[in-house]
N, C-alpha and C positions, 0 to 999 in steps of 0.2 A: 363867150360872154353873152348872156341873154339880153334882148333888147330892152326888157322892162322887168324889174324885180318888184313883186307885190308882197307887202308885209301885212300879215295879220297883226293885230295890236295886243289885245288882252291875252296874257300868257306867252306872248312872243316878244314884244318890245317892252311891255310893262307888266307888272305883276298884280293886276286887279283880280285875277282868278282866285288867289289865296284869300283875299278879303271877302269877295262875294261868296266863296265857298264856306268860310267860317260863319258869316252872318246868315246866309240862306239855310245852311244845314241846321243851325240853332233854331231858326224859325220853323223849319220842317219838324224838328223834334218837338217843339212847343205845340204843334198841331196834333201830335200823336204818332208821327211817322218815325218812331224811335228806332226802327230797324234800319233806317237809312244810314249808310256810312259815307265817308268822303269818296270812296270808290264808286258808290251808287250815284252820288251827286255828279261826279266827273263824267261817268258813263252816260248819264241821262240828260244833263243840262249844259255842260261846258261845250262851247263852240257854236251854239245855236242862238238865235235872238231870244232875249229874256222873255218876251211875250209868249214865245213857244214853250219856254221852260216852265213858265207859270201854269200853262195848260197841263203839262206833264205832272206837276206837283198836285194840281187840282184833281186829276184823274186818279192818282195814287191815294189821295185823301178821301176820295169817294163822294165828295160833296163840295159845294161852293166854298171858296176861300173867304176869310174875313175881308170886308171891304177895304180895310187899310193894310192888308198883307204886303202888297207890293211897295206901298209908300213907306212903311216902317223899315223894310229892307233897304230901300234906296236912301232913306234919310240916315240910317246908321252907317251904311257904306260911304256915303258922301262925307260924313264927319271924319271917318277914318282915312279916306283918300287924301284929304288935305294935309295930314301929318305923316302918313305911312307910305304913300304911293311913291315908288321909285322906278326909274328905268332899269332894265336888266343890265348887268355889268357888261361893258365892252361894246354896247350898241353903237354909240357915236364913233368910236374908233374903227369898228368894222365897216360901217357905212362910208366913212371917209376913205378907207383903204380901197373899197370896191368902186366907188364913184358910179357913173352911169345914171340911168333913169330909174326912178323908184316912186312908189306910191303906197298908200295904206288902203286896205279893203277889209272892213271889220263888221262883225255882227252888232256891235254897239251902235246905238242911235247917234246921229251926227253931232249934236251939241255936247253930250257927255264925252264922246270920242275926242273931240277937239279940246275940251277942258282937260281931259286926262293927259293928252299929249303935251299940253301947255304946262300942267303941274310938274311933269317929269322933265321938262326942258327939251323935249324932242320935236316940238311942232315945227321948228324952223327947218328941220331936215326934210319935211314932206310938204308943207303948206305951199300952194293950195290943193295939192293932189291927195286929198283925204276923202275916202268914199265909204259909205255905210250901207248896210242892208236895208236901212230905213228908206233908202232912195230907190229901191227896186221892189218888184212884186213878191219875191220869195227870198227867204234867208237861207243860209247854209243848212243842210248839205246841198241845196240847189246851187247851180253855178252863177246865178244872176249877178251877184255883187262883183264877182271876178270879171265876168264879161262886160259889165258896166265900166269897171275900172279900166280894162284894156281898151274899150271903145273910146272913153274920154281921153285916154293917153295916146290914142292913135297907134296902138300896138296890136299885132295879130296874136291870138291866144297861144299858138304853138311857139311863139317867140318869147313867152312870158315864163318866169320862174316865181313860184310862190313859196313862202316859208310860213308854216302853220303848226300850232301846238295841239290841235284837236282833230279827232277823227272826222267829225262833220266838215271841218275846214279842208282836210285833205281830200275827202270825197268831192267836195264842191269844186276844188281846183282841178281834179281829174275829170269831173263832168264837164268842165269848161275847156278841156283839151290842153291843159297846162301841165308843165312839170312842177312837182312840189317836193319840198324837203320838210321833214318833220323836225320839231324842236321840243326838247324835254327839259329845258332849263329850269322851269318852275314846278315840275312834277314831283310829287312826294314818292312816287314809285317809278323811277326812270326806266328800269328794264321792262316793266309791264307796259308803260306808255310807249316806249320805243317799238315794242312788238306790235302793238295795236296800230300805230301810225304806219309802220311798214306794211302790215296786212291791208290797210286801207288804200295803199298805193304810193306812199312816199318813196322816192328813189334813193333817199339816204335819210339818216336821222342824226342830228347833232344835239349836244346839250350845253354848248357854250359858244358865245359869239366869236371867241378867238378862232374857232374852226371855220367860220363862215366865209371869210375872204378866200381862203385856199380852196374850199369846195366850189365856190362860184367861179374862180379862175380856171378850174379844171373842167368846167362844162363848155361844150361847144355851143356856139350860137344857134 
């Protein structure tokens, strides 16, 4: 059993990725990036801080984005989150079965991160051990947020296990010297996502939280 399990949030505990993907991709198409598909969005944007994602969109656009580009996306997503955001099936049951020490380490800024965990009814499982890339110098795929979480929790990186749905997240965990499991529960193309996560360094890939307690129990500390 690992000393500490570190959970990514978006796309792992809750399905914000689908909402952000739909809204952001529509905004990109409106800019004229009509050749962008959901795969393009996932490969380029998912798993990194949104501020870095905006820079990628701007580079693809070839000129400055409209001043209200980010705010329009955030406003539309916020409206949908209040009514559509849900925890992934089986999260609470799996975490209860595993027990032990846990925390969240996410690319999402701290206030929205806490809001989303509260909306989905999961915040009590982690509070106050909720950490964000906005608290460190560099976001994923750099290891900073995972190392920050481990330090705050008094854990050694080699004794931590991370669960992540994105390639940048898996790479960040590996760069931090941590073991990492990939998660494809919200992916629209699970075989492709699983292959990419494994290639990035995930020691295993699951697509359902029903598989999580057994996998954790089988790992040596």
